[in-house]
N, C-alpha and C positions, 0 to 999 in steps of 0.2 A: 404629462405628469411631472410634478416638481418633487425632486428627491434631495433632501439635505443629508449629506454624508459627513458626520463628525469624525475627523481623522481621515478625510477623503484623499489626502496625498500620501498616506501611510501605506504599508504593505497590503493589508486586506482591503482597505477602502479604495486604494488606487486600482487594485485588480478588479474590484466590483465595478468601478467606473469604466474600466476597459471592456468588461463583459457586456456592458450596456451601451457601448459606443455605436452600435448599428441601429439604435432606436431613435428615430428622428423626433418622436414625441417627448423624449426625455429631456427635462431641464434639471441639470444636476448642480447643486451648490457644493463646491469642494471646500470644506471647512476645517479649521484647525487653529491652534494658538499662534502659528507662524504664518502670517499673511504672505511673506515672501515665498515660502515653499508652496503655498496654495497657488499663487500666481504663476510660479514656475511650472507647476504641474499642468495648469490649464493651457499655458502657452505651448507645451509639448504634446497636448492631447490630440489624438487623431480619431475622427469619427463623425457621425451624423448628429449625435446628441449635443445639446448645448451645455457648456460647462462655465461656471462662474466662481471665481475665488472669493472666499469670505473668511475674514479673521474672526474666529469665534472660539471661546473656551467653554468648558463645561459649566463654569460659574455664571456665564451670561447667555446660556443657551435659551432660556425662557424668552428673553427679549428677541433673540434672533428668530425663534419660531413664531412669535407674535407678529414680527415685522414681515417676514418672507412667506409665511403661511404655506409651507410645503404640504404635499399630500402624505408624505411619509418621512420620518427621520430614521436614519441608520446610524447607530453608534458603532464605529469601527476603531475607537480610540484605545481604551484600556490603559494600564492593566486592570481588569475588572476585579482582581483580588485586592486591589489597593485603592478603592474608591472612598475610603474614609468613613466618617460618621453619617454621611448622607449619600449612600451609594446609588440611590435611585433618583437623583436630581433630574436627569434627562427624562426618565419615565414620567415623573410628576409634571414636568413642564409640558410634555406632550399631552397628557390627560387634561391639564388645565386649558390647553389650546384646542383640544379635540383633534389631535393629529396622530396618525398611526405611527407605531414604533417597532423597529426591528434592531437586533444587535448581534454581534459576533462573540458574545461573552463566552469565555472558556472557564470561568470560575464556578465551581459546583454550587457553592452557597448562594451566589448571586442569581444563577439561573433557577435554582430550586425555589428561591424566595419570591420570584416574580409573580407567583399565583396569588399573593396577598392583595394584588391590585385587580383581581378578576372582576369583581362586582362593579368596582368603580369604572373600569374600562367598558363594561357592558352598558352601564348607565350613560356614558358619554357616547357610546356607539362606535368605538374604535378597537382595533386589535393591537395587542402588545405582546410580542413574542421575543423570548430571550434564548440565546444559544443556537442561533440560526446558522449552523456551520456543520462541518463533517461530524464532529463530536458535539451534540448527540444525534443530529437529524439523520445522517447516513447510517450510523450504527443502529439506530432505532428502526429504520426502514428494513435493514437486513434482518434484524431479529424478528420483526413481524412476519417476514417471509419464512424464516426458519420455524417459527412457532406454528405454522400451518401443518407441519409434519411431526412435531414432537412437543412435549411439555418441557420447556427449557429449565434446567436446574443450575447450570453454571455457564458463565460467559467470561471470556478474556478477549482482548483486542489490542490493537496498537496501530500507530501511524509512523511511517518512515519517510520523512521528507527527503527529497533530493538534496545533495550538498550544495547544489547551485540555486536552490529555491529562494534563498535569502530569508532572513528572519528579522522581524522588527525588534527594536530595543525594548518596547513595552512587553512583548511576549517573553523576551529573555528575562526581564525584571520579574515577571510572574513566575517563571520556572525556577529561577534561582531563589526567589522569595519563599516558595513553599518547599524547597529542598530540605529535607530533614524535619519538616513540620507535620503535624497530624493531618491526615487526609481521610475524610469520612467515606466509608464504603460498607457494603454488605458482605459478611463472611460467616459461613456456617448458619445462615438464616437469621443472623442478628446484625443490627446496626453497630458498627465498631469503627476503628480507625487503624490506619497504618501510616508509616512515615514516608512522605514523598521522596522518590528517587532512591530509596534504600532497598527496594525489592526489584529484582531483575529476572528476566527470562530470555532465552534465545528462540528465534522463530524465523522461518523462511517463508516469505510471501511468494507464492508460486501458483498463479492461475494455470490450469491445465493447458498444455500445448504452447505456452509462452516461455520466454527466457526468464527464469525467476530472478528475484533480487538475491544478493548475497545473504547468507545467514547472519542475522543482525541481533544485537543486544537491545532489548526493550526494558525501560524502567518505569515504575509506577508514577503516573502523573495525576494531578488534581483536575479532573475534567467533569463536566456536568453529568455524563453518563452514569457515574458512580452513584448518584443520588436520584436521578430522574427516571432511569430505566427499571430498577427493581419494582416500583409500584405498577408497572405495566405488565409484569409477568409474575403472577402470584406464586408460581413454583420456583422462582429464581432465588437461590440461596447464596450464591457466590458471584461476585463480579470484580474484574480487575482490568484496568486499562493502562497502556504504556505508550511511550514514545522512544524512537531510536535515532537520536541525533548522531550525525557523523561529523568529525572523525570519532572513532570509538575511544581513543585516548582521552579526548576532552570529556566525553561521556563518563568515563570511569573516574575522572577527577571530580566531576559533579557527584557521582555516587559516594566517593570517599568523604567529600565535604558534608553531604547529607547525613551520612552515618555518624560523622563526628558531631554534627549539631544535635542529632537525636540522642546520642550517647551522653554527651557532656552538657546538654541543654544550653548550647551556645545561641547567641542572637542570630538573626537572619543574615544571610550572606548577600542580600540584595545590593549592597554597595559594590559588590564585585561584578554585577551584571554588565556594566560597560566593557569590562575586560573580556568576559566570555562572549559578548556580542561581537567585539572586534575580532577575536580569534576565530569564532565560528564562521563569520562572513569572509574571513581571510582564507580559511582552509577549504577552498573549493577545488576538490580534485576527486577523481573516481568517476563512476558512471553517473550520467545525468538522468537518473531514474528514481522514482519514489513509489510508495505503495501503502497499503492499509490492509489489515486483516481483522476478521471477527470469527472467533471460534466458540461454538456452543456445544454443550453436552446436555442431553435430555433423555426423556423416557418416551418410548413408543411401543405400544403393545406389550408392556411389561419388560421390555429390553432397553438397555442403555445404548444409545447411539451418539455419534459425534459428527458434527457438520462444521465445515469452515468455509468462509467466504473470503476471496482474495481479490484485491484491486492492484493493478499495475499501471503506472502512468509514466509515459516516456517524455523526455525532454521538457519543454516549457509548459506542457499542458497540466502537469500535476499541481504546480503551485496555485492554479486557479480553482481547484476543487473546493477549498474552504469557502470561497465566495459564491459558489454556484447555487447554494440553497436560497440565498437572498435574491440572486438573479432570477431564479425560477419563480419565486413569489411575486416579484415585481412584473415580470413578463405576463404572468397570469392576471395580475391586476389591470394591466393595459388592455388585455382582451376581455375584461369584464368579470373576472373571477377573483374575488378577494377572500382572504381568511375571515372566518366569523369573528364577531366582536368578543372581547374578553382578553384576559392576561394569563399567559401560560408558557411553560417551556415548549420549544418548537419541535418536540419529538415526533409529532404527527403531521407536521407541515407538508411533507412530501413522502411519496412511496418510492419503491425501487424502480418502477417504470418511469417515474419522473426523472430519476438520475440517468437511466438508460438513454432517455431522450437528450439529456444534457451532454452525455459522453459520446454519442454516436458519431459525431464528426471530428472527434479528437482521438489522439493516441492514448486512450484510456480503456483498459480491458478488465472485465470482472468475470468471475465464475465461482462455482461452488465445488467443494470436495466432500465426499461422504466416507464414513468409516466402513460402510459396506463394501467399498472398492478394494479393501485390503484382502478380501477373499479371492480376488480375480488374479489371473496371470500377471506377470511382472509389468509389462507395458500398459496393461489396462489399469493397474493400480496407479501408475504415475499419471496417465492421461485422463483417467476418469471417463466422463461422458464424451470427451473429445475423441476417444478411441474409435467410436463407430463412425466418425467423420473421415477416417483414413480410407484410402482406396482398398478395395476388397482383398487384393493379394497381400497388401501390407498387414491387414487384419489377420489373414490366414496364417502368415508366417509367425507373427508375434503372439498368436493365441496358443501359448505353449501349455496346454492342459495335460499332455502326455508326450512322450518322445516321438519326434517326427523328423524325417529326412528330406532335405531339398537338394537338388542337383542342377548344374548348369555349366556355364563357361565364364572365364574371366581373363582379363589382361592385368599384368602386374608390372609395376615400375619400382625400382629401388634407388635410394640415394647413393651417390658415388663416393662420398667422403668417408674416411675411416670410422668416424663416430657413428654415422648412419649404419654402416655395415656391422659394427659391433652390437648396436642396439637391436637391429633386425635379427641378427644371429642369436642373441640371447633369448629373445622372445619366440623365435621360430617362424618369423614371417617368411613367406614363399620367395623363391628366386624370381628374377625378372623374366617375363615371357610375354609374347604377343597373344598367345592363345593356349589356355590350359583348361582341363576339366576341373570342376570344383564341386564339392559337396559340403553341406552345412548340416550338422546333426544337432538339434535343439532338444534339451531334456530337462524337465523339472528336477531340481536338486535342492532339497531343504527349503529355505526361504527364497531361493533364487533359481537361476537357470544356468546350465552348463552348455556352452557353445563350442562344438568341435568342428573346426574348419580344415578341409583338406584340398590343397591346390596341387594337382598333378602328383599325388603321392606324398607331398610334404604337408604335415599336419601341425597345427598349433591350436591351442584351446584357451578359453577365457571363462570366467565366472561372473555373471551379472546379478545384481541385487538392488533392492531399493535402498537409497541412502538414508542414513539416520544422523542425528546431531548436526554438525556443520554441513553435512551432505544432504540434509532433508530436501525433498522435492526433486532430487537428482537420481539418475541411474549410475550406479557404480560398477565399473567393469575392471576386474582384476586379472592382470597378466602376470602370473608368478608373484613376485614380491611388489610389483608396481600396481597401484590402483588409480584409475582415472574416474572422477565424478563428472558426469555430463548431463546437461539439460536436454530434454527431448522437446523439440520445437516443431510445430506444424506450420508450414509456410508454403502456400501455393500447391496444396495437395502433396507436398513432399515432407518426409519426416527427417529432420536435421538433428544431428548429435553434436552439441556444442560443449567442448571441455570447459570446466569451471574451476576444478581443484584437482590436485593429485598428491599421492602419498607413496612412500616406500616403507613397508613393514609398519604401516599405521602412523608414520611420522610425516606431517605435512611438509611439502616442498615449496620453494618460492614460486609465487604466481608468475613472476617474470620468466621463469624457465618452463612454464607449462606447455606441453605439446599442443599444437594447433592443427589447422587444416580443415577444409570443408568436407564433411562426411554426411551423406544423405541417401535416403531410399525413396523410390518412387515406382509408380506403375505405368507401363507403356504398352498399349495394345494388349492389355490383359496379362502382362508378364511382370513379375517382380524384378526390379533392377536396383543395383547398388553402385555407389560411387564413394569410395573411402580414400582419404588422404591424411597421412600423419606426418607432421612437420615438427622439427625442433628449432627453437630460437637459436640463431647464430649458425646452426648447422644445416638448416633447410630440410629437404625431403628425407624421410626415413623410408616410407613405403607408401605406395598408392595402388589400389586395385579396384577395378570396376567390371561389371558384367551382369549376368542375369541368372535367375534361379526359378525352378518349378518344383512343386512337391512331387516326391517319388511315391 
């Protein structure tokens, strides 16, 4: 199969070519305005697929399609928001030559308008699909799954790329270009508009049992979902989609510029896009992780319910997700399954099972959360359906529906430096011992749980609750005036508690001083076991205790 990728050496086109590298039958034309860059990409390409550089611009695409006769043209160039008076020149060239067409378009008007070519594409016998990327293909697949359980009335979602993902200049031109400009969307059941990047919300992407992303700021972006998803759900009255670029300082500058443009009717800031592109690609620090969320509110049995879907991508796997939808379509075509003829947005191109197949060999994890979980005990609320995957004794201890007491034995180690002794004394941690009796009394208390621990007659207590705001998706444990927000992570049948944030009297403290240490619970030979270590930066061990417990 011959594939012509316009913008083939760019961010999205290059990643698509990499995803297809194992297909020996693929003959890929790497096209763009810069023949030198195309040749350089092909020289560094590794894989079974054949790649050929080709200097082609959008204006002469018709000639290139006629000469090379590809099976499919993929437009990965952009920015699709700035295609001028003849935005569909590539689409028209493909229909004239009878060649299938796919694109990465992220411009809502461009994707929504592709249906005008539906009958013409059917007459020629080709498929023309626009917006074949995470927005809207993946979001549409998620919402179809959610709609099986409720009539969806409101949708919000967002994408949070890793700071190491890299972003193309054309994408930055598009984002800066619509900052402060009207963005079409559905609100209160009516077609209206809001101004791009002027509205923001905070959200934590937290698949149950995984280490969540930091609580991030998402701002309204102009994506196809805003226009192409409402027609697919007749009860949908509100939709909002955002992005969370990092660093947040740069993000907030974009917010301020967008609000200034909207307020004072200033011209586009697109001329500043090279500066933002340079800064964003220079500021690569923090965790190499990204994610995506879709939250829906709907009606089931006369009751309002809420459901959210979370995607977490580790390391270098996340940046490939936007290119995977086209990869899946091309792989299906090679095996003899092609999309039906016609021109349309790509919202129904794939389902969630297709994505599960694409994700299964990568560090990409997805799961749902339900509002019904909020009625469960604390750990069940945070872990959702993952709670029942825990070993039986861990489930028994953390199913705190009423007061219950566990008892056993433990070993305790204490830090030797003065700071460790001071902190341990203030909180009431037990003294060092090789063997001591221990009891843990767990009791529901308001919206959380009270944990009373007694080591050989020495007691200390803490209060645990579900985090809110910046601590969303986390377990918050309060020791007196100090609160530590921890992620609950399931790994190898062990339940790990990973510190993420901390506060004193509600005032956030520096992350660089956050206490650490590996703390986990597990089951061994039918017995609940714990291994807790608390360490402070620069000062080392504060306290460590491990042992076993059985219900009394």
